[in-house]
PyMOL Python script that loads the backbone (N, CA, C, O; Angstrom):
from pymol import cmd

cmd.read_pdbstr("""\
ATOM      1  N   MET A   1       8.754 -23.475  37.736  1.00  0.00           N
ATOM      2  CA  MET A   1       8.368 -24.746  37.319  1.00  0.00           C
ATOM      3  C   MET A   1       7.159 -25.143  38.151  1.00  0.00           C
ATOM      4  O   MET A   1       7.210 -25.034  39.376  1.00  0.00           O
ATOM      5  N   LEU A   2       6.049 -25.609  37.523  1.00  0.00           N
ATOM      6  CA  LEU A   2       4.883 -25.957  38.269  1.00  0.00           C
ATOM      7  C   LEU A   2       4.974 -27.476  38.687  1.00  0.00           C
ATOM      8  O   LEU A   2       5.387 -28.357  37.933  1.00  0.00           O
ATOM      9  N   VAL A   3       4.571 -27.661  39.884  1.00  0.00           N
ATOM     10  CA  VAL A   3       4.613 -28.903  40.453  1.00  0.00           C
ATOM     11  C   VAL A   3       3.286 -29.330  40.883  1.00  0.00           C
ATOM     12  O   VAL A   3       2.758 -28.750  41.832  1.00  0.00           O
ATOM     13  N   ILE A   4       2.642 -30.367  40.229  1.00  0.00           N
ATOM     14  CA  ILE A   4       1.268 -30.884  40.643  1.00  0.00           C
ATOM     15  C   ILE A   4       1.455 -32.245  41.275  1.00  0.00           C
ATOM     16  O   ILE A   4       1.823 -33.197  40.586  1.00  0.00           O
ATOM     17  N   PRO A   5       1.208 -32.362  42.588  1.00  0.00           N
ATOM     18  CA  PRO A   5       1.276 -33.663  43.221  1.00  0.00           C
ATOM     19  C   PRO A   5       0.151 -34.574  42.826  1.00  0.00           C
ATOM     20  O   PRO A   5      -0.991 -34.132  42.946  1.00  0.00           O
ATOM     21  N   ILE A   6       0.320 -35.730  42.394  1.00  0.00           N
ATOM     22  CA  ILE A   6      -0.662 -36.658  41.947  1.00  0.00           C
ATOM     23  C   ILE A   6      -0.981 -37.613  43.089  1.00  0.00           C
ATOM     24  O   ILE A   6      -0.119 -38.288  43.653  1.00  0.00           O
ATOM     25  N   LYS A   7      -2.276 -37.625  43.394  1.00  0.00           N
ATOM     26  CA  LYS A   7      -2.626 -38.446  44.615  1.00  0.00           C
ATOM     27  C   LYS A   7      -2.789 -39.974  44.110  1.00  0.00           C
ATOM     28  O   LYS A   7      -2.934 -40.306  42.933  1.00  0.00           O
ATOM     29  N   GLU A   8      -2.740 -40.789  45.162  1.00  0.00           N
ATOM     30  CA  GLU A   8      -2.780 -42.309  44.927  1.00  0.00           C
ATOM     31  C   GLU A   8      -4.112 -42.594  44.135  1.00  0.00           C
ATOM     32  O   GLU A   8      -5.177 -42.202  44.612  1.00  0.00           O
ATOM     33  N   GLY A   9      -4.078 -43.217  43.026  1.00  0.00           N
ATOM     34  CA  GLY A   9      -5.280 -43.638  42.358  1.00  0.00           C
ATOM     35  C   GLY A   9      -5.936 -42.535  41.593  1.00  0.00           C
ATOM     36  O   GLY A   9      -7.055 -42.742  41.124  1.00  0.00           O
ATOM     37  N   GLU A  10      -5.329 -41.347  41.416  1.00  0.00           N
ATOM     38  CA  GLU A  10      -5.928 -40.174  40.737  1.00  0.00           C
ATOM     39  C   GLU A  10      -5.834 -40.266  39.232  1.00  0.00           C
ATOM     40  O   GLU A  10      -4.763 -40.502  38.673  1.00  0.00           O
ATOM     41  N   ASN A  11      -6.970 -40.077  38.583  1.00  0.00           N
ATOM     42  CA  ASN A  11      -6.926 -40.212  37.141  1.00  0.00           C
ATOM     43  C   ASN A  11      -5.975 -39.161  36.454  1.00  0.00           C
ATOM     44  O   ASN A  11      -5.939 -38.015  36.903  1.00  0.00           O
ATOM     45  N   ILE A  12      -5.329 -39.468  35.548  1.00  0.00           N
ATOM     46  CA  ILE A  12      -4.281 -38.703  34.842  1.00  0.00           C
ATOM     47  C   ILE A  12      -4.982 -37.524  34.200  1.00  0.00           C
ATOM     48  O   ILE A  12      -4.360 -36.461  34.190  1.00  0.00           O
ATOM     49  N   ASP A  13      -6.217 -37.566  33.651  1.00  0.00           N
ATOM     50  CA  ASP A  13      -6.905 -36.547  33.014  1.00  0.00           C
ATOM     51  C   ASP A  13      -7.262 -35.533  34.127  1.00  0.00           C
ATOM     52  O   ASP A  13      -7.223 -34.338  33.832  1.00  0.00           O
ATOM     53  N   ARG A  14      -7.583 -35.879  35.295  1.00  0.00           N
ATOM     54  CA  ARG A  14      -7.932 -35.022  36.290  1.00  0.00           C
ATOM     55  C   ARG A  14      -6.673 -34.144  36.701  1.00  0.00           C
ATOM     56  O   ARG A  14      -6.741 -32.930  36.896  1.00  0.00           O
ATOM     57  N   ALA A  15      -5.538 -34.887  36.806  1.00  0.00           N
ATOM     58  CA  ALA A  15      -4.277 -34.220  37.181  1.00  0.00           C
ATOM     59  C   ALA A  15      -3.839 -33.239  36.066  1.00  0.00           C
ATOM     60  O   ALA A  15      -3.288 -32.174  36.346  1.00  0.00           O
ATOM     61  N   LEU A  16      -4.092 -33.616  34.818  1.00  0.00           N
ATOM     62  CA  LEU A  16      -3.640 -32.750  33.695  1.00  0.00           C
ATOM     63  C   LEU A  16      -4.589 -31.528  33.677  1.00  0.00           C
ATOM     64  O   LEU A  16      -4.189 -30.416  33.334  1.00  0.00           O
ATOM     65  N   LYS A  17      -5.832 -31.772  34.052  1.00  0.00           N
ATOM     66  CA  LYS A  17      -6.723 -30.602  34.158  1.00  0.00           C
ATOM     67  C   LYS A  17      -6.336 -29.557  35.275  1.00  0.00           C
ATOM     68  O   LYS A  17      -6.492 -28.345  35.122  1.00  0.00           O
ATOM     69  N   ARG A  18      -5.817 -30.140  36.414  1.00  0.00           N
ATOM     70  CA  ARG A  18      -5.374 -29.259  37.499  1.00  0.00           C
ATOM     71  C   ARG A  18      -4.073 -28.545  37.060  1.00  0.00           C
ATOM     72  O   ARG A  18      -3.827 -27.399  37.435  1.00  0.00           O
ATOM     73  N   TYR A  19      -3.300 -29.205  36.307  1.00  0.00           N
ATOM     74  CA  TYR A  19      -2.083 -28.631  35.801  1.00  0.00           C
ATOM     75  C   TYR A  19      -2.386 -27.400  34.897  1.00  0.00           C
ATOM     76  O   TYR A  19      -1.830 -26.315  35.068  1.00  0.00           O
ATOM     77  N   LYS A  20      -3.278 -27.634  33.952  1.00  0.00           N
ATOM     78  CA  LYS A  20      -3.661 -26.569  32.970  1.00  0.00           C
ATOM     79  C   LYS A  20      -4.328 -25.437  33.739  1.00  0.00           C
ATOM     80  O   LYS A  20      -4.071 -24.277  33.416  1.00  0.00           O
ATOM     81  N   ARG A  21      -5.158 -25.697  34.722  1.00  0.00           N
ATOM     82  CA  ARG A  21      -5.730 -24.580  35.469  1.00  0.00           C
ATOM     83  C   ARG A  21      -4.712 -23.790  36.253  1.00  0.00           C
ATOM     84  O   ARG A  21      -4.805 -22.566  36.343  1.00  0.00           O
ATOM     85  N   LYS A  22      -3.783 -24.447  36.797  1.00  0.00           N
ATOM     86  CA  LYS A  22      -2.694 -23.760  37.559  1.00  0.00           C
ATOM     87  C   LYS A  22      -1.776 -22.911  36.596  1.00  0.00           C
ATOM     88  O   LYS A  22      -1.330 -21.806  36.905  1.00  0.00           O
ATOM     89  N   PHE A  23      -1.541 -23.554  35.385  1.00  0.00           N
ATOM     90  CA  PHE A  23      -0.694 -22.877  34.414  1.00  0.00           C
ATOM     91  C   PHE A  23      -1.425 -21.519  33.910  1.00  0.00           C
ATOM     92  O   PHE A  23      -0.787 -20.480  33.738  1.00  0.00           O
ATOM     93  N   ASP A  24      -2.723 -21.615  33.705  1.00  0.00           N
ATOM     94  CA  ASP A  24      -3.533 -20.418  33.325  1.00  0.00           C
ATOM     95  C   ASP A  24      -3.464 -19.372  34.348  1.00  0.00           C
ATOM     96  O   ASP A  24      -3.340 -18.197  34.002  1.00  0.00           O
ATOM     97  N   ARG A  25      -3.538 -19.729  35.652  1.00  0.00           N
ATOM     98  CA  ARG A  25      -3.458 -18.748  36.763  1.00  0.00           C
ATOM     99  C   ARG A  25      -2.162 -18.044  36.868  1.00  0.00           C
ATOM    100  O   ARG A  25      -2.143 -16.914  37.357  1.00  0.00           O
ATOM    101  N   THR A  26      -1.040 -18.629  36.440  1.00  0.00           N
ATOM    102  CA  THR A  26       0.183 -18.102  36.563  1.00  0.00           C
ATOM    103  C   THR A  26       0.382 -16.946  35.594  1.00  0.00           C
ATOM    104  O   THR A  26       1.203 -16.063  35.836  1.00  0.00           O
ATOM    105  N   GLY A  27      -0.392 -16.951  34.462  1.00  0.00           N
ATOM    106  CA  GLY A  27      -0.271 -15.933  33.373  1.00  0.00           C
ATOM    107  C   GLY A  27       1.031 -15.937  32.516  1.00  0.00           C
ATOM    108  O   GLY A  27       1.475 -14.910  32.003  1.00  0.00           O
ATOM    109  N   THR A  28       1.584 -17.106  32.402  1.00  0.00           N
ATOM    110  CA  THR A  28       2.811 -17.290  31.640  1.00  0.00           C
ATOM    111  C   THR A  28       2.626 -16.917  30.211  1.00  0.00           C
ATOM    112  O   THR A  28       3.400 -16.141  29.650  1.00  0.00           O
ATOM    113  N   MET A  29       1.521 -17.511  29.571  1.00  0.00           N
ATOM    114  CA  MET A  29       1.196 -17.244  28.171  1.00  0.00           C
ATOM    115  C   MET A  29       0.980 -15.804  27.937  1.00  0.00           C
ATOM    116  O   MET A  29       1.501 -15.215  26.990  1.00  0.00           O
ATOM    117  N   ARG A  30       0.191 -15.225  28.824  1.00  0.00           N
ATOM    118  CA  ARG A  30       0.002 -13.682  28.659  1.00  0.00           C
ATOM    119  C   ARG A  30       1.283 -12.936  28.709  1.00  0.00           C
ATOM    120  O   ARG A  30       1.444 -11.994  27.934  1.00  0.00           O
ATOM    121  N   GLN A  31       2.151 -13.251  29.501  1.00  0.00           N
ATOM    122  CA  GLN A  31       3.383 -12.624  29.727  1.00  0.00           C
ATOM    123  C   GLN A  31       4.234 -12.814  28.451  1.00  0.00           C
ATOM    124  O   GLN A  31       4.827 -11.873  27.925  1.00  0.00           O
ATOM    125  N   LEU A  32       4.260 -13.967  28.023  1.00  0.00           N
ATOM    126  CA  LEU A  32       5.068 -14.317  26.755  1.00  0.00           C
ATOM    127  C   LEU A  32       4.492 -13.515  25.531  1.00  0.00           C
ATOM    128  O   LEU A  32       5.241 -12.956  24.730  1.00  0.00           O
ATOM    129  N   ARG A  33       3.239 -13.490  25.436  1.00  0.00           N
ATOM    130  CA  ARG A  33       2.674 -12.701  24.285  1.00  0.00           C
ATOM    131  C   ARG A  33       2.824 -11.146  24.416  1.00  0.00           C
ATOM    132  O   ARG A  33       2.880 -10.414  23.429  1.00  0.00           O
ATOM    133  N   GLY A  34       2.879 -10.730  25.613  1.00  0.00           N
ATOM    134  CA  GLY A  34       3.237  -9.332  25.836  1.00  0.00           C
ATOM    135  C   GLY A  34       4.531  -8.960  25.583  1.00  0.00           C
ATOM    136  O   GLY A  34       4.798  -7.790  25.312  1.00  0.00           O
ATOM    137  N   ARG A  35       5.488  -9.940  25.648  1.00  0.00           N
ATOM    138  CA  ARG A  35       6.912  -9.627  25.357  1.00  0.00           C
ATOM    139  C   ARG A  35       7.302  -9.864  23.927  1.00  0.00           C
ATOM    140  O   ARG A  35       8.480  -9.754  23.585  1.00  0.00           O
ATOM    141  N   GLN A  36       6.355 -10.185  23.084  1.00  0.00           N
ATOM    142  CA  GLN A  36       6.750 -10.518  21.697  1.00  0.00           C
ATOM    143  C   GLN A  36       7.080  -9.133  21.016  1.00  0.00           C
ATOM    144  O   GLN A  36       7.906  -9.109  20.103  1.00  0.00           O
ATOM    145  N   GLN A  37       6.528  -8.116  21.389  1.00  0.00           N
ATOM    146  CA  GLN A  37       6.907  -6.788  20.858  1.00  0.00           C
ATOM    147  C   GLN A  37       6.855  -5.641  21.853  1.00  0.00           C
ATOM    148  O   GLN A  37       5.963  -5.551  22.697  1.00  0.00           O
ATOM    149  N   PHE A  38       7.771  -4.834  21.731  1.00  0.00           N
ATOM    150  CA  PHE A  38       7.880  -3.733  22.719  1.00  0.00           C
ATOM    151  C   PHE A  38       6.863  -2.681  22.537  1.00  0.00           C
ATOM    152  O   PHE A  38       6.620  -2.260  21.406  1.00  0.00           O
ATOM    153  N   THR A  39       6.216  -2.203  23.643  1.00  0.00           N
ATOM    154  CA  THR A  39       5.331  -1.218  23.582  1.00  0.00           C
ATOM    155  C   THR A  39       5.862  -0.043  24.600  1.00  0.00           C
ATOM    156  O   THR A  39       6.243  -0.303  25.741  1.00  0.00           O
ATOM    157  N   LYS A  40       5.843   1.147  24.102  1.00  0.00           N
ATOM    158  CA  LYS A  40       6.326   2.297  24.675  1.00  0.00           C
ATOM    159  C   LYS A  40       5.563   2.462  26.088  1.00  0.00           C
ATOM    160  O   LYS A  40       4.392   2.091  26.166  1.00  0.00           O
ATOM    161  N   PRO A  41       6.203   3.003  27.172  1.00  0.00           N
ATOM    162  CA  PRO A  41       5.449   3.120  28.411  1.00  0.00           C
ATOM    163  C   PRO A  41       4.285   4.152  28.280  1.00  0.00           C
ATOM    164  O   PRO A  41       3.238   4.006  28.910  1.00  0.00           O
ATOM    165  N   SER A  42       4.505   5.183  27.451  1.00  0.00           N
ATOM    166  CA  SER A  42       3.378   6.180  27.241  1.00  0.00           C
ATOM    167  C   SER A  42       2.235   5.427  26.531  1.00  0.00           C
ATOM    168  O   SER A  42       1.084   5.779  26.790  1.00  0.00           O
ATOM    169  N   VAL A  43       2.444   4.447  25.682  1.00  0.00           N
ATOM    170  CA  VAL A  43       1.347   3.813  25.046  1.00  0.00           C
ATOM    171  C   VAL A  43       0.532   2.945  26.007  1.00  0.00           C
ATOM    172  O   VAL A  43      -0.697   2.862  25.996  1.00  0.00           O
ATOM    173  N   GLU A  44       1.391   2.288  26.869  1.00  0.00           N
ATOM    174  CA  GLU A  44       0.861   1.329  27.898  1.00  0.00           C
ATOM    175  C   GLU A  44      -0.065   2.044  28.903  1.00  0.00           C
ATOM    176  O   GLU A  44      -1.099   1.566  29.369  1.00  0.00           O
ATOM    177  N   ARG A  45       0.510   3.379  29.195  1.00  0.00           N
ATOM    178  CA  ARG A  45      -0.294   4.191  30.219  1.00  0.00           C
ATOM    179  C   ARG A  45      -1.625   4.677  29.565  1.00  0.00           C
ATOM    180  O   ARG A  45      -2.674   4.678  30.209  1.00  0.00           O
ATOM    181  N   ARG A  46      -1.552   5.098  28.244  1.00  0.00           N
ATOM    182  CA  ARG A  46      -2.711   5.565  27.551  1.00  0.00           C
ATOM    183  C   ARG A  46      -3.699   4.355  27.466  1.00  0.00           C
ATOM    184  O   ARG A  46      -4.899   4.580  27.623  1.00  0.00           O
ATOM    185  N   ALA A  47      -3.289   3.173  27.243  1.00  0.00           N
ATOM    186  CA  ALA A  47      -4.258   1.986  27.084  1.00  0.00           C
ATOM    187  C   ALA A  47      -4.915   1.763  28.490  1.00  0.00           C
ATOM    188  O   ALA A  47      -6.114   1.509  28.606  1.00  0.00           O
ATOM    189  N   GLU A  48      -4.047   1.875  29.562  1.00  0.00           N
ATOM    190  CA  GLU A  48      -4.700   1.693  30.944  1.00  0.00           C
ATOM    191  C   GLU A  48      -5.662   2.777  31.221  1.00  0.00           C
ATOM    192  O   GLU A  48      -6.703   2.532  31.830  1.00  0.00           O
ATOM    193  N   ILE A  49      -5.370   3.968  30.804  1.00  0.00           N
ATOM    194  CA  ILE A  49      -6.305   4.954  31.209  1.00  0.00           C
ATOM    195  C   ILE A  49      -7.607   4.844  30.420  1.00  0.00           C
ATOM    196  O   ILE A  49      -8.671   5.137  30.965  1.00  0.00           O
ATOM    197  N   GLN A  50      -7.557   4.435  29.164  1.00  0.00           N
ATOM    198  CA  GLN A  50      -8.661   4.260  28.330  1.00  0.00           C
ATOM    199  C   GLN A  50      -9.559   3.095  28.841  1.00  0.00           C
ATOM    200  O   GLN A  50     -10.787   3.169  28.801  1.00  0.00           O
ATOM    201  N   LYS A  51      -8.879   2.004  29.328  1.00  0.00           N
ATOM    202  CA  LYS A  51      -9.546   0.911  29.963  1.00  0.00           C
ATOM    203  C   LYS A  51     -10.312   1.227  31.245  1.00  0.00           C
ATOM    204  O   LYS A  51     -11.404   0.729  31.520  1.00  0.00           O
ATOM    205  N   ALA A  52      -9.608   2.146  32.049  1.00  0.00           N
ATOM    206  CA  ALA A  52     -10.179   2.649  33.316  1.00  0.00           C
ATOM    207  C   ALA A  52     -11.482   3.542  33.000  1.00  0.00           C
ATOM    208  O   ALA A  52     -12.489   3.514  33.706  1.00  0.00           O
ATOM    209  N   GLN A  53     -11.341   4.303  31.900  1.00  0.00           N
ATOM    210  CA  GLN A  53     -12.433   5.241  31.609  1.00  0.00           C
ATOM    211  C   GLN A  53     -13.623   4.325  31.119  1.00  0.00           C
ATOM    212  O   GLN A  53     -14.767   4.507  31.535  1.00  0.00           O
ATOM    213  N   TYR A  54     -13.301   3.336  30.219  1.00  0.00           N
ATOM    214  CA  TYR A  54     -14.471   2.458  29.724  1.00  0.00           C
ATOM    215  C   TYR A  54     -15.133   1.770  30.836  1.00  0.00           C
ATOM    216  O   TYR A  54     -16.361   1.679  30.835  1.00  0.00           O
ATOM    217  N   ILE A  55     -14.404   1.263  31.816  1.00  0.00           N
ATOM    218  CA  ILE A  55     -14.989   0.518  32.913  1.00  0.00           C
ATOM    219  C   ILE A  55     -15.800   1.427  33.836  1.00  0.00           C
ATOM    220  O   ILE A  55     -16.869   1.071  34.332  1.00  0.00           O
ATOM    221  N   GLN A  56     -15.229   2.632  34.043  1.00  0.00           N
ATOM    222  CA  GLN A  56     -15.890   3.592  34.819  1.00  0.00           C
ATOM    223  C   GLN A  56     -17.378   4.058  34.086  1.00  0.00           C
ATOM    224  O   GLN A  56     -18.398   4.267  34.743  1.00  0.00           O
ATOM    225  N   GLY A  57     -17.301   4.159  32.804  1.00  0.00           N
ATOM    226  CA  GLY A  57     -18.465   4.519  32.051  1.00  0.00           C
ATOM    227  C   GLY A  57     -19.612   3.339  32.247  1.00  0.00           C
ATOM    228  O   GLY A  57     -20.798   3.612  32.433  1.00  0.00           O
ATOM    229  N   LEU A  58     -19.137   2.105  32.185  1.00  0.00           N
ATOM    230  CA  LEU A  58     -19.947   0.969  32.375  1.00  0.00           C
ATOM    231  C   LEU A  58     -20.676   1.068  33.830  1.00  0.00           C
ATOM    232  O   LEU A  58     -21.894   0.979  33.986  1.00  0.00           O
ATOM    233  N   ARG A  59     -19.799   1.251  34.780  1.00  0.00           N
ATOM    234  CA  ARG A  59     -20.357   1.404  36.161  1.00  0.00           C
ATOM    235  C   ARG A  59     -21.197   2.565  36.303  1.00  0.00           C
ATOM    236  O   ARG A  59     -22.138   2.468  37.091  1.00  0.00           O
ATOM    237  N   ASP A  60     -21.020   3.693  35.654  1.00  0.00           N
ATOM    238  CA  ASP A  60     -21.940   4.808  35.726  1.00  0.00           C
ATOM    239  C   ASP A  60     -23.220   4.514  35.130  1.00  0.00           C
ATOM    240  O   ASP A  60     -24.247   4.941  35.657  1.00  0.00           O
ATOM    241  N   GLN A  61     -23.253   3.714  33.910  1.00  0.00           N
ATOM    242  CA  GLN A  61     -24.382   3.393  33.313  1.00  0.00           C
ATOM    243  C   GLN A  61     -25.239   2.436  34.280  1.00  0.00           C
ATOM    244  O   GLN A  61     -26.464   2.522  34.367  1.00  0.00           O
ATOM    245  N   GLU A  62     -24.498   1.562  34.959  1.00  0.00           N
ATOM    246  CA  GLU A  62     -25.233   0.587  35.767  1.00  0.00           C
ATOM    247  C   GLU A  62     -25.908   1.307  36.926  1.00  0.00           C
ATOM    248  O   GLU A  62     -26.960   0.846  37.368  1.00  0.00           O
ATOM    249  N   GLU A  63     -25.394   2.361  37.426  1.00  0.00           N
ATOM    250  CA  GLU A  63     -26.097   3.160  38.526  1.00  0.00           C
ATOM    251  C   GLU A  63     -27.269   3.863  38.119  1.00  0.00           C
ATOM    252  O   GLU A  63     -28.124   4.077  38.978  1.00  0.00           O
ATOM    253  N   ILE A  64     -27.450   4.258  36.948  1.00  0.00           N
ATOM    254  CA  ILE A  64     -28.495   4.928  36.313  1.00  0.00           C
ATOM    255  C   ILE A  64     -29.838   4.164  36.277  1.00  0.00           C
ATOM    256  O   ILE A  64     -30.822   4.670  35.739  1.00  0.00           O
TER     257      ILE A  64
END
""", "prot")
cmd.dss("prot")
cmd.show_as("cartoon", "prot")
cmd.util.cbc("prot")
cmd.orient("prot")
């Protein structure tokens, strides 16, 4: 559970913005979306390797 201490005289909009930012950083929504359907470990590994290859390719292009 997220707790956002509200300071004396603080605007509620500002506190709400702090809450939303903190909520995004926890990654709760990404985790829930990821759990909506099961993906096999081999598929997850393959996607992770493909992502690493893509990023490495971008870095290699940047060096040239």
